[in-house]
N, C-alpha and C positions, 0 to 999 in steps of 0.2 A: 340752461344758458346755451344760446346758440352760436355758430361759429362767428358770426361778425362780433357778438358781445365778447367772446374770448379774445377775438383779435384785438379788440378796443381796450379791453384791462391788459393785454400782453404788451401793448404799445405803449400805455401809460407806464406800467411797471417796468419795461426794459425787459421783458420776459418772454420765452418762446410760448407760442400756442399751445404746444403739448406740456409745458410745465404748468401752465394755468390750467389744463385739464386734468392733470394728475392732482393739482391742488383740489379741485372741486370734487373730483371722483372720491378722495380721501375722506371728505368731510360727510358727517353723518346726514341723513335725509333733512332733520329741523336746520341744522347749520347751513345746508347747501340752498334750503328754501330761504332762510332770512339773508344769506349773502346776495342772493339773487334780487331779493325785494329791495334790499338797501342799494344795490347798484342801479337796479332799474328805477327806483323812487328818485335818487341823485341825479340820473341823466334825465328825468321827465321834468324835475325841478328846475335844470339848468336850462333847458329848452324853453319851457314855458316863462321862464323869467325875461328871455330874449324878446318875447312878444311884449312884455310888461314894461320894457324899459323906457323911461322918458327921454326923448330927444332934445329937449331944450336944456342943454347944459349950462346956458346961462342963469338958470334958476338954481344952481348949486350953491352951498353954503360957502362962505369964505374957508370954514374949518375943514380939515380933512374929514372925509365920511370914517365913521367908527363901525368897524366889523365885529366888535365885541371881543377880539383877541387881545387888546391891550387892558391890562389890569389896571393901569393908572389912569384909564377914562372909564370908569363903571358906570353902567347904564341901569335905568329901571328896565329889566329885561326878564323874558322867560323864554326858555329853551325846551325844544323837545329833541333828545339826542338818541342816537343808536350807534352802539359800540360794540364790534365783533372782535375776539381775539381766536386766533388758532393758538393753542399751546402747546401743540405737538403730541405725537401718540393718540391721535384720533379725538383729542379733548378740546370742544369748542365753547367758548363763553360768549353769550349774547346778554347786553344789557341795554334796557329801555330806560332813559333817565329822564326825570323831570328836574329842571334847573330853574331857580328864581335868585335873581340879583336885585338889590336895594342900595343905592348909596345914600349918603346924607352928608350936606355940606355943613362944615362946623365953623370955617373961618373963610376968608376970602380964597385963599389957596389950598385949603386942606380939606380932605374929604375923609369920611369912613365908609369903606364899601363892604357890605354884606353878600354872602352867597349861600345857597342851602341846595344840596343835591339829594335826590331820592330816586335810587335805582331800583329796577325789576329785573331780576336775572333768570335767563334760561340758559341751562348747563348741564353737561354730562360729566363733571369732573367727579371723580370717585372721593369719598369721604365716609367718616363714621355713620353718617345719615344716608349715604349712598354708596354701598359697598360694590353694587354691580354696575356702577358707571351709566346709569340709565338717564335719559333727559328728564330734567324736573324745572318746575318754574316756581319761584318765589322771591322774597325781599331780599334787597341786598343791604349793605351798611351804609347808613344816613352820614352825611356830614355837613358840618356848618363851619363858616369860613369868615373871618374878619380881616381888614386890613387898613392900616393908616396911610393915606397918599398925599404928597404935596407936589402940586405943580410948581415946580421952582421958577421955570421959565416957559415961553411957548415951546421951545425944543425940547426941554429936560424936565422929567419929572421921576419921582422915586418913592418906594413905598415898602413897607414890611407889615406881616401880619401872621395869622396862625390859623390853620386848619384842623378841626377836631372830628375824627370818625368814631362812630360809636356802633358796637357791634349787635345792630339791628337784625342781621340776616336770620330768616326763619329756619335755615338749614345750614351745616357746615360748609356744603360746597358752594353757598352763594356769598359768603364773606371770610375776612380773616378772623373773625372771632376775638378780636382785640379792639381795646380803646388805643387810639392812635393821636399823638400829638405831631403837627407838621407846621413847624414854623419856617417862614419864607421871606426872602428879601429881593428885591430887583429894582431896576430902573429902564426909562425909556428915553431915547434920544431920536427925535425926528430928523430927518434927511432928506429936506425939501428938494434940494438941489438934483434929486433923481427923480422924484415925483412927491406931489402934495402929502400923498398918505404913506410915503415910505419911513420906516423906523427901524431901529434895533433895540430889542428888550431882553437881556439876559435875566433870568431868574433862577435862584438856587433856593432849594429847600431840603429840610432834613426830616426823614419820616422815622419814627421810633414808635414802639408800642408801650403802653403804661399799664399793662396787665389786661386780663380779660379771661377768656375760658380756658381751664387746663388743658395741656395736651395741644395746644395750637403753637404754630412756630413763631419765634420772636422776629422782631422786624428792626432792622437798623441799615436804612439807605440814604445816602446822598443823591439828591435827585436833581439834573441841571437841565435848561433849556435855553440854548443861546438863539432865540427867536429873532427872525429878520423876515419883515412884511413888506411886500412891495404892491403898490397900488397901480393899476392899469386902467386905459379908458374903458369907459363902459361899466364903470363900478366895480371892476372883477378886482380880485387880488390874490397873489400867491404868497403864502407864509411858508418859511422854512424853519423847522423845529418848533411848531406851536404849542407841543406838549413838553413837559419835563420828563422826557423818557430817556435820556442819557443818565445812567444810574450805576453808582459804586455801592455793592453790596458789601457791607462791613462784617456780616456774621460768616464765620466759616472761611476766612481769607478775605481779601480786597479783591473782587472780581467786578468785571466791567460788563455793562450792556449798553451798546451804542448803535442806534438805528438810523436810516436815512428815512427821515420823516418830512411829509411836507402837507400842505393843505391848499386847496384850489376852492375858491368861492365868488360870491357876487353879491353887493348890497342890492337886492331886486328893488327895494324901495329905501327911504329914509329910514324907515322903521323895521324892515325885514331883511334877514341876511340868510342865505343857504350855502353850505359848505360842505366839502368833504375832504378828510383827513386819510393819509395812507402811509403805513410806516412798516419797514421791513429791517430786520436785523443786519447791522455790518459787521460789529464786534459782540460776540455772545459768549462771555465766559462762564455764564448762567442763563437759565431761560425765563424770561419775562412774558415773551411771546415769540410766534414763529410770524405772525402777520397780524397788522392790525389795520381796520377801517372804521371810521367814525363819521357819521352824517348828521347834520343838525339843520334845524330850523329856528331861528332866533326873531323872537318879536320885542321891540322896545317900545315903551309907552311911558 
């Protein structure tokens, strides 16, 4: 990563250029390569999207643009996602995620939304399958999700559902090794007085394991995300707390993890979205990650 790129990352995160240099130098070669690739690809996507922006704003729909973050407005959608997590002590986790979403209209204001994630993982985490902490690549834990959603009014919608994770990872370092049941509930409230696509959407969920492979850690976490989405001219958006990464770990005492979490993105067209999420811990009574970056390309159909 050259000096200009380091300075740009530092400015975005509010860090000094030397701290960014130290972070990159601590990462292993594969992690450094993927971090550079993710950052460079995100910059290229954003710059290229500016050239493809439609100038005739009078053609825009009367409805707010849907960037895919609002779970109460599910889309027929396919995502390509890259997720990097620095877990400390030189451990890096890189996930390449294929996501498919499909909603079903069941009544005038009611929908069932489904989501399926298949991750592929590159990691040097130590485990019984990787005692020396070498980088390896394999499949992660597949999950399926369903939610029942009601659009009560034009401003207000709510929903609840459940996510099920299956221990499909082909090595211990690539997954939790547990069947996980994650019920969740949330609502969305539009605030058009700020901008047409601005909304507040708090979501809370509980992650618990239901069994799995012996010797793996139990899971019991309350996960929250007070998401606030701001739409800007040119189809740009800024989302605060886009993930449910505010976590209360109830095993071994009640310990909190609270990050500063934000996403910047653009609806390149009405069917294509590019976005980058960055998250850094602020309160860390246990370690979920030291740094998180996620880039995605979404296409609705």
